[in-house]
C-alpha positions, 0 to 999 in steps of 0.5 A, spaced: 608 460 302 614 461 306 615 458 313 614 463 318 621 463 321 624 464 314 619 470 312 620 473 319 628 473 317 627 476 310 622 481 314 628 483 318 633 483 313 629 488 309 628 492 315 635 493 316 637 494 309 631 499 308 630 503 314 635 508 314 634 510 307 627 510 308 628 515 314 632 519 309 627 519 304 622 521 309 626 527 312 626 530 305 619 531 305 617 531 312 623 535 315 622 532 322 626 526 324 622 523 329 616 523 325 620 520 319 622 514 324 614 513 326 612 514 318 617 508 316 616 504 322 608 504 321 609 503 314 614 496 316 608 494 321 603 495 315 607 491 311 608 485 316 600 485 318 597 486 311 603 485 305 607 479 307 606 477 300 611 482 298 616 480 303 622 477 299 620 480 292 623 486 288 616 489 288 617 491 296 622 496 294 617 500 290 611 499 295 616 501 301 618 508 297 611 509 294 608 508 301 613 512 305 611 518 300 604 517 301 604 517 308 609 523 308 604 527 304 598 525 309 602 526 315 603 533 312 596 534 310 594 532 317 599 537 321 597 543 316 590 542 319 591 541 326 591 547 330 597 547 335 595 552 340 595 560 341 601 563 338 602 569 342 609 572 339 613 571 346 616 564 343 620 568 338 623 573 344 624 567 348 628 563 343 635 564 343 638 566 336 644 562 334 650 567 331 656 564 327 662 565 331 666 571 327 673 566 327 670 560 324 671 561 316 670 553 315 663 552 312 658 547 315 657 543 309 652 538 311 648 545 313 649 548 306 647 541 303 641 541 307 639 548 305 641 547 298 636 541 298 631 545 301 631 550 295 629 544 290 622 544 288 618 538 291 618 533 286 625 535 283 628 534 291 624 527 291 627 525 285 634 527 287 634 524 294 631 517 291 637 517 286 643 520 290 641 518 297 637 511 296 641 509 290 636 508 286 636 507 278 633 512 274 628 506 271 627 504 279 625 512 280 620 512 274 617 506 276 616 508 283 613 515 282 609 513 276 613 518 271 617 517 265 625 516 265 626 522 261 622 526 266 627 523 271 633 525 267 630 532 266 628 533 274 636 530 276 639 535 271 634 541 274 636 539 281 644 539 279 643 546 276 639 549 282 644 546 287 650 548 283 647 555 283 645 555 290 652 553 292 656 557 288 652 563 290 654 561 298 661 559 298 664 559 291 667 554 286 671 550 291 665 548 295 662 546 289 667 541 287 667 538 294 660 537 294 660 534 287 665 529 288 662 527 294 655 526 290 659 522 285 663 518 290 657 516 294 
């Protein structure tokens, strides 16, 4: 068993290493930044309270990604069942509409990329984000999600094909080259 100070130090290192990638991963599922942060923090709290034996081991990475996915899905289920109040239609009228400025021809690449990722099927998006945002290998993804490496490869191919088609339809070939370059260099 590890010393409490050493265990705490390892926990801190793990937290700082995985917090941001886990928040990004959770955001691909939940789409609410504050909720994503809550989910990730609660997951780390659970690790500290009940899974200290995983701290410092390689198994912790798989546990974290699996727990985040499951907690996000549970969050979405609970949110779907919750009634938020009456909707009277006035909310639509009161909400200001953002319109693009006629002179601005530069594309907002982050917005375009997020919209493109939203077009991916959920499982495909999950595999893509684990690979490209969280920098996991196909083997790590297959272990984490409980699917075969071949399925991961197929999902990645499908994701790239859908993303290319979406971006090509929105902006044309130069944008595709830039975004693919960004993915390959990150």
